[in-house]
Biotite code that builds the C-alpha atoms (Angstrom):
import biotite.structure as struc

atoms = struc.array([
    struc.Atom([31.232, -26.855, -7.345], chain_id="A", res_id=1, res_name="MET", atom_name="CA", element="C"),
    struc.Atom([31.880, -26.434, -3.633], chain_id="A", res_id=2, res_name="ARG", atom_name="CA", element="C"),
    struc.Atom([28.339, -26.544, -1.615], chain_id="A", res_id=3, res_name="LEU", atom_name="CA", element="C"),
    struc.Atom([28.317, -26.539, 2.283], chain_id="A", res_id=4, res_name="ASN", atom_name="CA", element="C"),
    struc.Atom([26.692, -28.723, 4.549], chain_id="A", res_id=5, res_name="LYS", atom_name="CA", element="C"),
    struc.Atom([23.398, -27.117, 4.322], chain_id="A", res_id=6, res_name="LEU", atom_name="CA", element="C"),
    struc.Atom([23.415, -26.977, 0.544], chain_id="A", res_id=7, res_name="GLN", atom_name="CA", element="C"),
    struc.Atom([23.772, -30.755, 0.787], chain_id="A", res_id=8, res_name="ILE", atom_name="CA", element="C"),
    struc.Atom([21.269, -31.697, 3.348], chain_id="A", res_id=9, res_name="GLU", atom_name="CA", element="C"),
    struc.Atom([18.558, -29.350, 1.289], chain_id="A", res_id=10, res_name="HIS", atom_name="CA", element="C"),
    struc.Atom([20.258, -30.969, -2.118], chain_id="A", res_id=11, res_name="LEU", atom_name="CA", element="C"),
    struc.Atom([19.547, -34.255, -0.761], chain_id="A", res_id=12, res_name="ALA", atom_name="CA", element="C"),
    struc.Atom([16.116, -33.835, 0.970], chain_id="A", res_id=13, res_name="PHE", atom_name="CA", element="C"),
    struc.Atom([14.736, -32.523, -2.324], chain_id="A", res_id=14, res_name="GLY", atom_name="CA", element="C"),
    struc.Atom([16.426, -35.750, -4.110], chain_id="A", res_id=15, res_name="ILE", atom_name="CA", element="C"),
    struc.Atom([14.769, -37.927, -1.559], chain_id="A", res_id=16, res_name="ALA", atom_name="CA", element="C"),
    struc.Atom([11.331, -35.530, -1.859], chain_id="A", res_id=17, res_name="LYS", atom_name="CA", element="C"),
    struc.Atom([11.261, -36.207, -5.921], chain_id="A", res_id=18, res_name="GLY", atom_name="CA", element="C"),
    struc.Atom([12.389, -40.111, -5.374], chain_id="A", res_id=19, res_name="LEU", atom_name="CA", element="C"),
    struc.Atom([9.574, -40.733, -2.762], chain_id="A", res_id=20, res_name="LEU", atom_name="CA", element="C"),
    struc.Atom([7.132, -38.380, -4.996], chain_id="A", res_id=21, res_name="ARG", atom_name="CA", element="C"),
    struc.Atom([7.240, -39.843, -8.329], chain_id="A", res_id=22, res_name="ASP", atom_name="CA", element="C"),
    struc.Atom([7.601, -43.867, -6.713], chain_id="A", res_id=23, res_name="ASN", atom_name="CA", element="C"),
    struc.Atom([11.003, -44.972, -7.777], chain_id="A", res_id=24, res_name="ALA", atom_name="CA", element="C"),
    struc.Atom([12.293, -45.724, -4.310], chain_id="A", res_id=25, res_name="ILE", atom_name="CA", element="C"),
    struc.Atom([10.367, -46.924, -1.392], chain_id="A", res_id=26, res_name="ILE", atom_name="CA", element="C"),
    struc.Atom([11.481, -46.673, 2.243], chain_id="A", res_id=27, res_name="THR", atom_name="CA", element="C"),
    struc.Atom([10.320, -47.007, 5.992], chain_id="A", res_id=28, res_name="GLU", atom_name="CA", element="C"),
    struc.Atom([13.168, -44.404, 6.647], chain_id="A", res_id=29, res_name="ASP", atom_name="CA", element="C"),
    struc.Atom([12.753, -40.986, 4.659], chain_id="A", res_id=30, res_name="ARG", atom_name="CA", element="C"),
    struc.Atom([15.504, -39.434, 7.098], chain_id="A", res_id=31, res_name="ASP", atom_name="CA", element="C"),
    struc.Atom([18.008, -42.445, 6.804], chain_id="A", res_id=32, res_name="LYS", atom_name="CA", element="C"),
    struc.Atom([17.760, -42.284, 2.825], chain_id="A", res_id=33, res_name="LEU", atom_name="CA", element="C"),
    struc.Atom([18.000, -38.368, 2.983], chain_id="A", res_id=34, res_name="VAL", atom_name="CA", element="C"),
    struc.Atom([21.068, -38.814, 4.985], chain_id="A", res_id=35, res_name="LYS", atom_name="CA", element="C"),
    struc.Atom([22.468, -41.791, 2.913], chain_id="A", res_id=36, res_name="GLU", atom_name="CA", element="C"),
    struc.Atom([22.127, -39.064, -0.098], chain_id="A", res_id=37, res_name="ILE", atom_name="CA", element="C"),
    struc.Atom([23.852, -36.637, 1.535], chain_id="A", res_id=38, res_name="GLU", atom_name="CA", element="C"),
    struc.Atom([26.547, -39.486, 2.043], chain_id="A", res_id=39, res_name="GLU", atom_name="CA", element="C"),
    struc.Atom([26.911, -39.977, -1.693], chain_id="A", res_id=40, res_name="VAL", atom_name="CA", element="C"),
    struc.Atom([27.200, -36.458, -2.770], chain_id="A", res_id=41, res_name="ILE", atom_name="CA", element="C"),
    struc.Atom([29.900, -35.365, -0.330], chain_id="A", res_id=42, res_name="SER", atom_name="CA", element="C"),
    struc.Atom([31.792, -38.393, -1.302], chain_id="A", res_id=43, res_name="ARG", atom_name="CA", element="C"),
    struc.Atom([31.323, -37.595, -5.160], chain_id="A", res_id=44, res_name="GLU", atom_name="CA", element="C"),
    struc.Atom([32.279, -33.534, -4.144], chain_id="A", res_id=45, res_name="LEU", atom_name="CA", element="C"),
    struc.Atom([35.162, -35.020, -2.343], chain_id="A", res_id=46, res_name="GLU", atom_name="CA", element="C"),
    struc.Atom([36.400, -36.863, -5.473], chain_id="A", res_id=47, res_name="LYS", atom_name="CA", element="C"),
    struc.Atom([36.212, -34.000, -7.270], chain_id="A", res_id=48, res_name="GLU", atom_name="CA", element="C"),
    struc.Atom([38.233, -31.713, -4.692], chain_id="A", res_id=49, res_name="ASP", atom_name="CA", element="C"),
    struc.Atom([40.894, -34.559, -5.532], chain_id="A", res_id=50, res_name="LYS", atom_name="CA", element="C"),
    struc.Atom([40.766, -34.078, -8.650], chain_id="A", res_id=51, res_name="LEU", atom_name="CA", element="C"),
    struc.Atom([40.569, -30.448, -8.911], chain_id="A", res_id=52, res_name="ASP", atom_name="CA", element="C"),
    struc.Atom([44.327, -30.759, -6.745], chain_id="A", res_id=53, res_name="GLU", atom_name="CA", element="C"),
    struc.Atom([45.484, -33.421, -9.571], chain_id="A", res_id=54, res_name="GLN", atom_name="CA", element="C"),
    struc.Atom([44.955, -30.735, -11.845], chain_id="A", res_id=55, res_name="VAL", atom_name="CA", element="C"),
    struc.Atom([46.513, -27.821, -10.191], chain_id="A", res_id=56, res_name="LYS", atom_name="CA", element="C"),
    struc.Atom([49.490, -30.026, -9.658], chain_id="A", res_id=57, res_name="GLU", atom_name="CA", element="C"),
    struc.Atom([49.786, -30.869, -13.299], chain_id="A", res_id=58, res_name="ILE", atom_name="CA", element="C"),
    struc.Atom([49.424, -27.565, -14.303], chain_id="A", res_id=59, res_name="LEU", atom_name="CA", element="C"),
    struc.Atom([52.003, -26.254, -12.102], chain_id="A", res_id=60, res_name="LYS", atom_name="CA", element="C"),
    struc.Atom([54.885, -28.539, -13.280], chain_id="A", res_id=61, res_name="ASN", atom_name="CA", element="C"),
    struc.Atom([53.504, -27.219, -17.032], chain_id="A", res_id=62, res_name="LYS", atom_name="CA", element="C"),
    struc.Atom([53.000, -23.307, -16.224], chain_id="A", res_id=63, res_name="LEU", atom_name="CA", element="C"),
    struc.Atom([55.735, -21.886, -17.761], chain_id="A", res_id=64, res_name="GLU", atom_name="CA", element="C"),
    struc.Atom([55.109, -23.467, -21.159], chain_id="A", res_id=65, res_name="GLU", atom_name="CA", element="C"),
    struc.Atom([51.135, -22.246, -20.698], chain_id="A", res_id=66, res_name="ILE", atom_name="CA", element="C"),
    struc.Atom([52.307, -19.258, -20.201], chain_id="A", res_id=67, res_name="ARG", atom_name="CA", element="C"),
    struc.Atom([55.256, -18.871, -23.173], chain_id="A", res_id=68, res_name="SER", atom_name="CA", element="C"),
    struc.Atom([52.425, -20.296, -25.661], chain_id="A", res_id=69, res_name="THR", atom_name="CA", element="C"),
    struc.Atom([49.768, -17.498, -24.168], chain_id="A", res_id=70, res_name="ASN", atom_name="CA", element="C"),
    struc.Atom([47.171, -20.565, -23.469], chain_id="A", res_id=71, res_name="VAL", atom_name="CA", element="C"),
    struc.Atom([44.242, -19.439, -20.987], chain_id="A", res_id=72, res_name="ASP", atom_name="CA", element="C"),
    struc.Atom([45.209, -21.194, -17.488], chain_id="A", res_id=73, res_name="TYR", atom_name="CA", element="C"),
    struc.Atom([41.368, -21.445, -16.556], chain_id="A", res_id=74, res_name="TYR", atom_name="CA", element="C"),
    struc.Atom([40.498, -23.018, -20.085], chain_id="A", res_id=75, res_name="GLU", atom_name="CA", element="C"),
    struc.Atom([43.282, -25.913, -19.806], chain_id="A", res_id=76, res_name="MET", atom_name="CA", element="C"),
    struc.Atom([42.201, -26.613, -16.228], chain_id="A", res_id=77, res_name="PHE", atom_name="CA", element="C"),
    struc.Atom([38.749, -27.579, -17.427], chain_id="A", res_id=78, res_name="LYS", atom_name="CA", element="C"),
    struc.Atom([40.363, -29.404, -20.410], chain_id="A", res_id=79, res_name="MET", atom_name="CA", element="C"),
    struc.Atom([42.810, -31.476, -18.043], chain_id="A", res_id=80, res_name="VAL", atom_name="CA", element="C"),
    struc.Atom([39.926, -32.299, -15.454], chain_id="A", res_id=81, res_name="LYS", atom_name="CA", element="C"),
    struc.Atom([37.697, -33.389, -18.164], chain_id="A", res_id=82, res_name="THR", atom_name="CA", element="C"),
    struc.Atom([40.245, -35.900, -19.446], chain_id="A", res_id=83, res_name="LYS", atom_name="CA", element="C"),
    struc.Atom([41.811, -36.617, -15.863], chain_id="A", res_id=84, res_name="LEU", atom_name="CA", element="C"),
    struc.Atom([37.433, -36.903, -14.944], chain_id="A", res_id=85, res_name="ALA", atom_name="CA", element="C"),
    struc.Atom([37.087, -39.166, -18.034], chain_id="A", res_id=86, res_name="GLU", atom_name="CA", element="C"),
    struc.Atom([39.962, -41.427, -17.090], chain_id="A", res_id=87, res_name="LYS", atom_name="CA", element="C"),
    struc.Atom([38.872, -42.106, -13.634], chain_id="A", res_id=88, res_name="GLU", atom_name="CA", element="C"),
    struc.Atom([35.007, -42.413, -13.903], chain_id="A", res_id=89, res_name="ASN", atom_name="CA", element="C"),
    struc.Atom([34.354, -39.458, -12.291], chain_id="A", res_id=90, res_name="ILE", atom_name="CA", element="C"),
    struc.Atom([30.867, -37.209, -13.054], chain_id="A", res_id=91, res_name="VAL", atom_name="CA", element="C"),
    struc.Atom([31.599, -33.836, -13.169], chain_id="A", res_id=92, res_name="ILE", atom_name="CA", element="C"),
])
């Protein structure tokens, strides 16, 4: 899932607001907290983008085999991505 900068900012603000409201976190600088959450979200999305590229590369090398077995490319993509994510401890 790809989010733009505004969506990431909105999501981070909502997360920070919820954490502060529930007293799950205490901070003197709410803006700094939001920025840190934005950075975490961005890093995780970058990991997922890199994972997608790895999956595309793997499947590119197996494209003829996928076609000859009538396997759905999208289903294979999801399956390989899930396996790689588990292996590399990436939450998707």
